C-alpha positions in Angstrom: 6.7 -8.7 20.3 3.1 -9.5 19.6 1.2 -10.0 16.3 -0.8 -6.9 17.4 2.3 -4.7 17.9 3.6 -6.0 14.9 0.4 -5.6 12.7 0.4 -1.6 14.2 3.9 -1.5 12.9 3.4 -2.3 9.4 0.1 -0.5 9.2 2.3 2.8 10.0 4.9 1.4 7.4 2.2 0.4 4.5 0.9 4.6 4.8 4.5 5.9 5.1 5.5 3.6 1.7 2.5 5.0 -0.5 1.6 8.8 1.1 -0.8 10.9 0.8 -0.7 14.3 -1.0 -2.3 15.9 2.3 -3.2 15.0 5.2 -5.5 15.8 8.4 -4.7 14.5 12.0 -7.6 14.6 14.2 -7.4 12.7 17.4 -7.6 9.2 16.8 -7.8 9.3 12.9 -5.9 9.8 10.0 -7.5 11.7 7.0 -5.5 11.2 3.5 -6.4 13.3 0.4 -4.8 12.5 -3.0 -7.3 14.0 -5.3 -9.0 11.1 -5.8 -6.0 8.7 -6.8 -6.9 5.4 -5.1 -9.0 4.6 -2.2 -6.0 4.3 0.1 -4.6 7.3 -0.3 -8.3 9.1 -0.2 -9.1 7.3 3.0 -10.2 8.2 6.7 -8.1 5.5 8.9 -8.1 4.8 12.6 -4.5 5.1 13.9 -5.5 3.2 17.4 -7.0 0.1 18.7 -9.6 1.8 21.0 -11.2 5.3 19.2 -12.4 7.8 21.5 -15.6 9.2 21.2 -16.2 7.1 18.1 -19.7 8.2 16.4 -18.4 11.9 16.9 -15.3 11.4 15.3 -17.2 9.7 12.3 -19.5 12.6 11.9 -16.4 15.0 11.7 -14.5 13.1 9.5 -16.9 12.7 7.1 -17.6 16.4 6.9 -14.1 17.0 6.2 -14.1 14.8 3.1 -17.6 16.5 2.2 -15.9 19.7 2.5 -13.3 18.4 0.3 -15.5 17.6 -2.6 -14.8 14.1 -2.3 -17.1 11.0 -1.0 -15.8 9.9 2.5 -14.3 6.5 2.7 -13.2 4.4 5.4 -10.4 2.2 5.9 -11.7 -0.4 8.3 -8.7 -2.7 9.6 -10.0 -5.6 11.6 -7.4 -4.8 14.2 -8.9 -1.5 15.4 -12.2 -0.5 17.1 -15.0 -3.4 16.3 -17.5 -0.9 16.9 -16.4 1.2 13.9 -17.7 -1.2 11.1 -21.2 -1.6 12.8 -21.6 2.2 13.1 -20.8 2.7 9.4 -23.1 0.2 8.2 -25.9 1.5 10.0 -25.0 4.7 8.4 -25.4 3.2 5.0 -21.6 2.8 4.2 -21.4 0.0 1.2 -18.3 -2.4 2.0 -15.7 -3.0 -0.9 -12.2 -3.4 -1.5 -11.4 -6.3 1.0 -7.5 -6.6 1.2 -4.8 -9.0 3.2 -2.2 -7.9 4.7 0.9 -9.9 4.2 4.3 -10.5 6.2 7.7 -12.5 6.2 10.2 -12.1 8.5 13.2 -11.5 6.4 15.3 -15.0 7.3 12.0 -16.7 5.6 11.9 -14.7 2.5 13.4 -15.2 -0.8 16.3 -12.5 -0.9 18.4 -12.5 -4.0 20.8 -10.0 -5.5 20.0 -9.8 -9.2 22.5 -7.8 -11.7 19.7 -6.9 -14.0 17.3 -5.5 -11.3 17.8 -2.0 -12.1 17.4 -0.2 -8.9 16.9 3.8 -8.5 16.8 5.9 -5.1 14.3 8.5 -7.2 11.8 7.5 -9.8 13.1 8.3 -13.5 11.1 9.6 -16.1 11.5 6.7 -18.1 10.1 4.5 -14.7 7.1 6.6 -14.3 6.2 6.5 -18.0 6.3 2.6 -17.9 4.5 2.2 -14.6 1.8 4.3 -16.0 1.5 2.4 -19.2 1.9 -1.0 -17.3 -1.2 -0.2 -15.2 -2.8 1.6 -17.8 -3.8 5.0 -16.1 -4.9 7.8 -17.7 -2.4 11.4 -17.7 -4.4 13.1 -15.0 -3.8 9.8 -12.8 0.0 9.6 -13.8 0.8 13.3 -12.7 -1.0 12.5 -9.3 1.0 9.4 -9.1 4.2 11.1 -9.8 3.7 13.6 -7.1 2.8 10.8 -4.4 6.1 8.9 -5.4 8.2 12.3 -5.1 6.4 12.3 -1.4 7.9 9.2 -0.1 10.0 10.5 2.6 11.5 7.2 4.0 14.0 5.6 2.5 12.7 3.8 -1.2 13.9 2.0 -4.3 12.3 1.8 -7.3 13.0 -1.2 -9.3 12.7 -2.4 -12.6 13.6 -5.7 -15.0 14.0 -5.1 -19.2 13.4 -7.5 -21.6 14.5 -6.1 -25.2 15.5 -3.2 -23.9 12.1 -2.5 -22.8 10.9 -2.0 -18.8 8.4 -4.7 -18.1 8.2 -5.7 -14.7 8.3 -2.7 -12.2 7.8 -2.2 -8.1 9.1 0.1 -5.4 9.8 -0.8 -1.9 10.1 1.5 1.2 11.9 0.6 4.6 10.3 2.2 7.9 10.7 1.0 11.3 13.1 -2.2 10.3 10.3 -3.5 8.0 10.1 -3.4 3.9 7.2 -2.6 2.3 6.5 -3.6 -1.5 4.0 -1.3 -3.3 2.8 -1.1 -6.8 4.2 -4.5 -8.2 3.5 -4.9 -12.1 4.6 -7.2 -15.0 3.6 -6.5 -18.8 1.0 -8.7 -20.0 3.0 -10.3 -22.4 6.1 -10.6 -19.9 4.2 -12.4 -17.4 4.9 -16.4 -16.1 8.5 -15.5 -16.3 9.5 -14.9 -12.9 10.3 -11.0 -13.4 8.2 -10.0 -10.6 9.6 -12.4 -7.9 13.3 -11.7 -9.1 12.6 -7.9 -8.4 10.9 -8.9 -5.2 14.0 -10.8 -3.9 16.5 -8.5 -5.3 14.8 -5.1 -3.5 14.6 -7.8 0.0 18.6 -7.8 -0.3 18.5 -3.8 -0.9 16.7 -3.6 2.1 18.7 -6.1 4.2 21.4 -3.3 3.9 19.3 -0.9 5.8 18.5 -3.1 8.5 15.3 -4.6 7.5 14.2 -7.6 9.4 10.7 -8.0 7.7 8.7 -7.5 4.8 5.1 -6.4 4.1 2.8 -5.7 1.5 -1.2 -5.3 1.1 -3.0 -7.0 -1.8 -6.7 -7.5 -2.7 -7.8 -10.6 -1.6 -9.3 -11.5 -4.7 -6.1 -11.3 -6.4 -5.1 -15.1 -6.7 -2.1 -14.2 -8.8 -0.5 -12.0 -6.7 -1.4 -14.1 -3.5 0.2 -17.0 -5.1 3.4 -15.0 -6.3 3.8 -13.5 -2.4 3.3 -16.9 -1.2 6.2 -18.2 -3.3 8.6 -15.3 -2.2 7.8 -16.5 1.7 5.0 -13.9 2.9 2.8 -16.4 4.5 1.2 -14.8 7.1 -1.9 -13.0 7.0 -1.2 -10.3 9.7 -4.9 -8.6 9.1 -7.5 -8.1 6.5 -9.2 -4.5 6.0 -11.9 -3.5 3.8 -13.4 0.1 2.8 -16.8 1.7 3.7 -17.7 4.1 1.3 -20.5 7.0 2.2 -23.8 6.4 0.5 -24.8 9.2 -2.3 -26.5 11.9 -1.0 
């Protein structure tokens, strides 16, 4: 399989692992709406390498976002039509949020069952509340996050580790098309440096093998040095592609 083909499989998997609350399919575009919670779940995404009627498509997508009351945010993976970034730049769209898409074959990543790792097939109230606290989200953001978690339609696992009875490290994994995608990897500030996150990810790798997963992927901000180091140690050593966002200028 070519890197390009694998990249588009990963792209599809990551979208399914963190769904939007509402979406519009328009020709070569996927428009995602989630009441403003995260750029990724509120963005315009190209679905093909070569976009037909690119300029007109940009205008239609931007108008649909304006109608929703949200700023138009295009997500620009480097595997898509190279013309897109230049056209958005010409229109004054600001660049932000550079991100790397990492991948590791299942035979090359850390796989370890862990009796202490709690793995649920649905997010519990405790898991959701702990995730909100560890990520310092507002009650309104927590409510949207809960709706997103309950909208995941592919097989998913919601994992946690405890210290002194308290959930101190959390993540979730979702499997689609033979790939495991990690999302929302977080450890409480007082509990970092103890290997909790790596233990959880390795345990989810073991869980995903049972569902036929042959590879592991995730997307991480390019400036997150601690995260990049963790995922490298786990075995996700390949950067398949990068992406960034382009945000519409204020009217």
